N, C-alpha and C positions, 0 to 999 in steps of 0.2 A: 224587900228582897226578891219577891216575885216579879215586880216591875223590872228590876235589874236583870233578872234571868231572862225575861222575855225580850228585853233589849239585846242581850247577848245572842239569843236565838235568832232574832230578826237580823242582826248583823251577819250571822253565819249564813242565813238564808239569802241575804243580798250578795254575799260573796259567792254563793253557789251558782250564780248565773254566769260566772266566769268560766270559760271553756276548760281551763286547767284544773278546776276544782273537782273533787270526787263526784261522780254523777249521782250517787245515792242521796245526796243532799237535795238535789233538784227534785227527786222523787218524793222526799219528805215534804218539800215545800208544796208540791202538788197535793199530797194528802192532807196537809193543813188547810189548804183552800177548800178542799171538799168538806172538811169538818166545820168550816164556818157557815155552810149552807144548812146545817142541822138546827134543831131547836135550841133554845137558850140553855136548857139543862145539859143536853148532850154536847152542845158547843163548849160549855165550861169544862165538862169531863174530858172531852177529847182534846181541848186546848191544854189543860193541865198535863194530860197524859203525853201529848206531843212534846211539850216543853221538857218534861222529865226524860223522855226518851232522847231528845236532842242533847240535853245536858249530860246524860249518861254516854252519849256517843262522843261528845266533845273531847274527853281525855284520850280517846282512841285516834283523834286526828293526828297527833304527834306520830303514832305508829304508822298511820296512812302515809304521811309525809316522808317518814323514813323509808318505807317500802317504795315510794316514788323515787327517792334518791337512789335506792338500790337498783331499781329497774334502769335508771339512767346509767349507773356505773356498770351494770352487768345485765344488759337487755336480753342476753341468751338464756337467762334463767326461765323465761316464759315459754321456752320450747319444751317438747315432751322429754327430751333427754335432760334438760335443766331441771324439770320437775322431779324426775326420778332420782337424780343425784342429790337433790335436796331431801327427798325422803330418806335416802341412804345416809346422808350426813346427819339428818336430825334424829335418826333412830339408831342405826348400827353403829356409826362412828361415835355418837354420844355415849352409847353403852360401853364401847371400848375405852373411851376416856375415863368413865367412871370406874371401870375395872382396873385400869392402870393406876388411878389415883388411890383406889383402895389397896392395891398391892404395894405401892410406895409407902402409904401410911402404915401398913402392917409389917413392913420390912421384907416382903416376899419379892420374888423375881417377876418381873413383868415383860420378860423378853419374848415369850411365846405370843401373848396377846399383842405385843408391840410389833412383832414381825408380821402378824396378820394384818394389822393396821397399816403397816408400811406398804405392803402390796396393794391393799385396797386404795390407799390414798394416792400412790403413784400412778395407778391405772386411771383413776378419777381425774387427776391433775393433767396427765399427758393428753388424754382424749379431749378433755374440755377445753384446755388452752389452745391446742392445735386446731380443734374444731371451730373455736371462735375466730381464729385467724384466717382459715382457708374456706370456711363455709360461706353460705349465702348471706350470713349475718356479719361477715368479716368487716364490712364498711361501717358498722355500728359500734365498734370498739371505741370507747371514750377514754380521756385521760384518767377518769376516776377508776378505771380498771386496775390502775396501780395499787389500789387498796386491796384488790384480791390477790395481786402478786405478793403483797406483804405477807398475807396469810400463807401463801405457798412457800415463801422463803423461810418463815418460821417453822413450818411443818417439815420442810427438808432438813433443817437443822435438827429437829427432833428424831428424824429417821437415822441420822448418823449417831445420835446419842443412843438410840435403841440397839444399833448394831454393835456398839462398844460394850454393851452389857455382857458380862460373862455367862456362858452356857453351863447350867448346873444339871448333871445327870448322875443319879445314884444307881448304877447297874453293877452287879457283881461280876467278877472276871469269869466265873464258871458259867453264868448265864450267857455271857457274850460268846464264849467258846462253843456252847451247845447250840446257840442259835445260828452261828455261822457254819456249823458242820451239816446243818440240815440242807437237803437238796430242794430244788424248786417244786418238785412234785409232792414233797412233804409240807409244802406251804401253800395250801390251795388258795388262800386269800391273796397272796402275792401273785399267784398265777392268774387269778381273775383280773387283778389290776393290770398285769402285763397284756392280757387279751384286750382289755378296754383301751389301753394307751395307743394301740395300733390304729383302730378306727377313729379315735379322738384326734390323732395327728392328721389323718386323712381329711376329717371333717374341717379342722382348722385350716389346712392348706386350701381345701375346696372353697371355703367362704372367702379366703384371701384372694383367690382367683376370680371369684364373682365380683368383688368390689373393684378389681383391677380391669373390669369389662372384658373378661375372657369370652371369645365368640363362640365357645362350645355350646351346643344345643342343651346339654345337661345344665349348664350354668344359667342359661336364659330361662329354661323351664323352671328351675328351682326359684329363681328371683320372682317370676310371675306367679307361681302357685303357692310358695311357702313363705318367702321372706322378701316381699317388695320393699320393705323398709330399708334394705341395704342400698337402695337407689335414692334414698331421701336426700334432697339438695342441702340439708343442714350440714352434711359431711361428718356428723358424729358417728353414724354406723360404719361408714367407710374407714374412718381412722381407727374405730374400735376393732374391726377385723384386721387391719394392717398391723396394729400393735399386737394383737393376738397371734398373727402369723409369725412376726419377728421375735415374739417372747415365748408364747406357749409352744410353738413349733419345736425350737431347740430344747425347751423344758421336757417335752415328752420323750425325746431321744435320750436325754441325759437321765431321766427317771428310769427308763428301760435298763440302762446300764447299772443304775444304782440298785435296782431290785434283783439284778442278776449277780452282781459282784459284791461280796460282803466288804464291810469296812469303809463305806462312803459316808463319812461323818457329816457331809454337807447336805445330806438328803433331808434331814429334819427341818433345817432352816429354809431350805429351798421350797419344800412343799408348803410351809407356812406362808411364805411370801406369795407363792403362786396361787394358793387356794383363796387367799384374801383378794388378790387381784382378779381372779376369775369370777368370785362371787359378786363383786361390785360390778364387773363388766356385764355379766349375764343378767343381773337384776335390772340394770339400766337398759339393756338391749331388750329384754322380754317386755318390760313395762312400756318402753317407748314404742315398740312395735304394735301394741295394743291400745295405746293412749289415745284419748279423743283429740289431743292437740296435734297429732300426727294427721296429715291429710289423708282423707279416706282412701285414695288411690295407693297410698303406701302402707296402709295397715295390712295385717295378716288377714287373708280371706277367712270367712267364718267356717267353710268346709275344711280348711287346712289347719285350724287352730289346735285340734287334738294332736296331730302329728308334730306340729311346731312346738307345742308345749312339752310333749313327751321327749323329744330329742334334746331340746335346750335344758330342760330340768335334769335329765340324766347327765348331760354335758357339765352341769354345775354341781350336782350332788356327789358324783363319784370322786372327783378330786378332793372334796371335803372329807370323805371317808378315807382316802389314801393319807391325808394329812393327819387324821386322827390316828390311823395305825402307826405311822411313823413316830408320832409324838408319845403314844402310850406304850409302844413296844419297840424302842430304838435299839435293842441289843444287836440286831443283825447289822446295823449301819455303824457301829462303834468299833474302834480299833482297840484290841485288848492291850491294856497298859500293864507291863510287867510289874509284879509287886517288889517293892524295895526289901532287900535283905537287912535284917536287923543283926548287927554284929554284937 
């Protein structure tokens, strides 16, 4: 059995000389040659250990080949933006899937977590697909990329299914009337959100102008000192800011209206979708701006990182708080339904 194992290892090591084979096997071959220079006792121990190590590595070769095929089908995954959306998919989206499965199994409504996922998924898909097409890696799109589009198609179908779920709100009529009679000054939290939305809109428009190559000195100084990643040739940050300009900009204006005028029932769903989209976008943008796979000249300078993190984290967290406020206390945004008279 040991002889067969050694023959298998030797065949693997011979294959490792091929340029397309994983380079770590060449390194193991080099280590095995060094082990043969030791004494007989150490040679036997090291040889057996090397054989066992290689035999343990052998089952993972299928995984390596799968990753190789994945890189051929989707080479953009090796970029900083690709790494960050992979982290988001593997952690946050996976947790959302588990929560929705649990809600379905228990017979509960999964509309809220589903709408949050819809916003996150749509933002991820729009930026990633368009960035693959127009960025500097656009010429590397292979026919195997159709497999990724299949995943996108199934997910879009799931989005429509989530939107068709009925909204369940159990709020008494008296609570709705009392909440809608309160003035803005009597709602200090909503007042803070309104104060936040105005500079957030300005910040969203400003970054959109930056990626559109605005010649203003403010835009150029901001790019050089705080967010040089906006000029990265991968085109992901540029598309991220343009999508945010076209989506988040109108959202901030509509949300201002919803916080001032009672009875806007769409506020809860809209904030869920937007907060999910903004959380995914900012996670990918902040991470890619600091990632080692981003060229050093496009990373955030060390002196500007505290300001960069403070602004972008606030820009991410406050919409999540607004979403939580709309979902937990929706009385102000509901229309009072007249009670049916019982004859």
